[in-house]
C-alpha positions in Angstrom: 19.2 47.4 73.2 22.3 46.2 75.2 24.4 49.0 73.8 21.8 51.8 74.3 23.4 54.5 76.4 20.4 54.7 78.7 20.5 50.9 79.4 24.3 50.3 79.8 24.5 51.7 83.3 21.8 49.4 84.5 23.3 46.4 82.8 26.7 47.1 84.4 25.1 47.5 87.8 23.3 44.1 87.5 26.1 42.1 85.8 29.1 43.6 87.7 27.5 42.5 91.0 26.7 39.1 92.4 24.5 38.2 89.4 27.4 38.4 87.0 29.8 36.5 89.3 27.2 33.7 89.8 26.7 33.5 86.0 30.4 33.4 85.4 31.0 30.7 88.0 28.0 28.6 86.7 29.2 28.8 83.0 32.9 28.2 83.6 32.7 24.4 83.9 30.7 24.4 80.7 33.5 26.3 79.0 31.1 29.1 78.0 32.8 32.4 78.6 30.6 35.4 77.7 32.1 37.2 80.8 29.3 38.9 82.7 31.3 40.4 85.5 34.1 43.0 85.2 32.6 44.9 82.3 32.3 41.8 80.1 29.9 41.5 77.2 27.6 38.9 78.7 24.7 41.3 78.9 24.9 41.8 75.2 24.8 38.1 74.7 21.7 37.7 77.0 19.9 40.5 75.2 20.8 39.1 71.8 19.3 35.7 72.8 16.2 37.4 74.2 15.9 39.3 70.8 16.2 36.0 68.9 13.6 34.3 71.0 11.2 37.3 70.7 11.5 37.3 66.9 10.9 33.5 66.7 7.9 33.6 69.0 6.4 36.6 67.2 7.0 35.0 63.8 5.4 31.7 64.8 2.4 33.5 66.3 2.0 35.6 63.1 2.4 32.5 60.9 -0.2 30.6 63.0 -2.7 33.4 62.7 -2.1 33.7 59.0 -2.6 30.0 58.4 -5.8 30.1 60.5 -7.1 33.1 58.5 -6.3 31.3 55.2 -8.1 28.1 56.4 -11.1 30.2 57.5 -11.2 31.9 54.1 -11.1 28.6 52.3 -14.0 27.1 54.2 -16.1 30.3 53.8 -15.9 30.2 50.0 
């Protein structure tokens, strides 16, 4: 999603401005350097993390529903 040609201009507009500078200055003391400002790849890192969290949340919800369905089937028999 972060490399989609339709999304890249919006990412650059957001992360090359004050948001990117603030994130860079906040993460510098922590020695985390994804470089948001100045055409860095921090936006790709953010969207990668969002994708990971989305997959984990969806998987846990799917697993919970599956387990509840199996438990309901076992009690119905």
